[in-house]
N, C-alpha and C positions, 0 to 999 in steps of 0.2 A: 774713200767711198767708190764702189764699183756700180756704175752704170750703163744704158745701153749704148754699145759700140765701144766698150771698153775691152782691149784686146791685151794680147802680148806685149806689144812696145810700150803701152802704159803702164802695165803690170812692172816690166823691167825698169822702167824708170823711176815709180814708186818703191820698189826693192833697193834701187841705188840709192836713191835719198835717203832711206831706212839706214843702209849700211855706212852712208857717209856720213851721216849724223853721228853713229856708234863709233866710227872708227877714226874719222877725220876730227870731228867736233870732241869726241871725247865724252859723248854724253848718254845719259841712261834713255833706252828709248823702248817701246812695248810696240810690237807688230801684231796686232789683231786679225785675225783671217776665220769666218767661218765656213763651213762647208757650202753651204748655199752660194757664198760668193765666188767658187772655183767655178769658172768659164771653161777652163783649160787644165789638161794635166800636167802641161810645162809648169804651171804656178806650183802645183806640189812638187815636182822635179826641184825647182828653185828652193823652195822651203827646204827638203830634203838636204840641200847642198848648205844651205845656212845652218841647219843644225848640225850637221854632220862636221863642216870645216869653217864655217863662217863667212863662207864666200860663195857667188853664183859665178860660173866660168864664162867669159867674155862680156863682163856686163860693164867694164869700165873703158873710157873713152880717154886719149893722151892727157887731156887737161884733167881729168880725173885723177891719174895716175900721179900728174906733178902736184895737186893737192895734197894726196897722199903722203908723197915724198916729202913734201913741205910741212908737213904736221908730225911725221913719225921719225924723221931723221934726226931731232934731238932727243929721241926717245931711244935708239943705237947708240947715241954718244953718253947718256947717261946711264946705259948698261954697260957701256966699253967694249961694243961689239962693230965690227966694220959697216960703215954705211954702206953696204950694198943694196941693189935693187932688191934682191932676194929677202936679207935681213929687214929693211924697211917695210918690206910688204908682209914678213911675219909680225913683226911689231904692230902693222895695222890690222893683221888678223886678231892677233892677241887682244885688242882694243874692242873689235867687233865682238869676240866672244864673251867679253865681260860686261859690256853694255847691251847688246840686244837681247830682247825677251820675247821670244815668240809664243804668241798663243793662238792655239789651233782649236777651235769649237766644232766638234763633230759629233752627228749621233752615230748610236753604234748599232742602229737598226739598218737591215737590208744587207746583200752582197757586196755594196758599193764599199763602205767601210773596210772589210775585210780585203777585200782586193787591194784598196789603197794603202793598207798596212803591210802586205805581201810586198807591192811595188817599191814603197817607199819606207825601207826598214828604219830610216833613222827618226820617225815620228814615235817609234817606241824605244827604239835603243839610246837618242839623244836627248830624252826631254823626261819630263816629270807627268804623270797621266793621274787626272782627277776623276773618278769614275762616280757619276751621279746616280747610277742605276746597277742594277746585277750585270755581271757580264754576259752580253748575248750568247 
């Protein structure tokens, strides 16, 4: 829930919590965001990254990386690949991609919608779009 005073630090914490639930806990999760909740374009940049690669750069602290390693190291052993940091993180990203479902609710009216689609191509390229009206 976005309230007064909600900024990028709180946003990043919420996104990280969802990514960790999907990747470390290996649970399905829905991340729902409406265009009226977007208080900073950085939020769409992060969503673009999640849709494209399953990750947001520089979001994890050292203790988060330890939790990721603990959760995903057995996955490497199960797949018979060396448990390097890169392979462990790749398994984590695969879990995130499998478990996170991003739902964006945006009004197609106005120039802002078109601008956002041009600036953040993963919103179109890496998603299924449900149109409830004619294309503007």
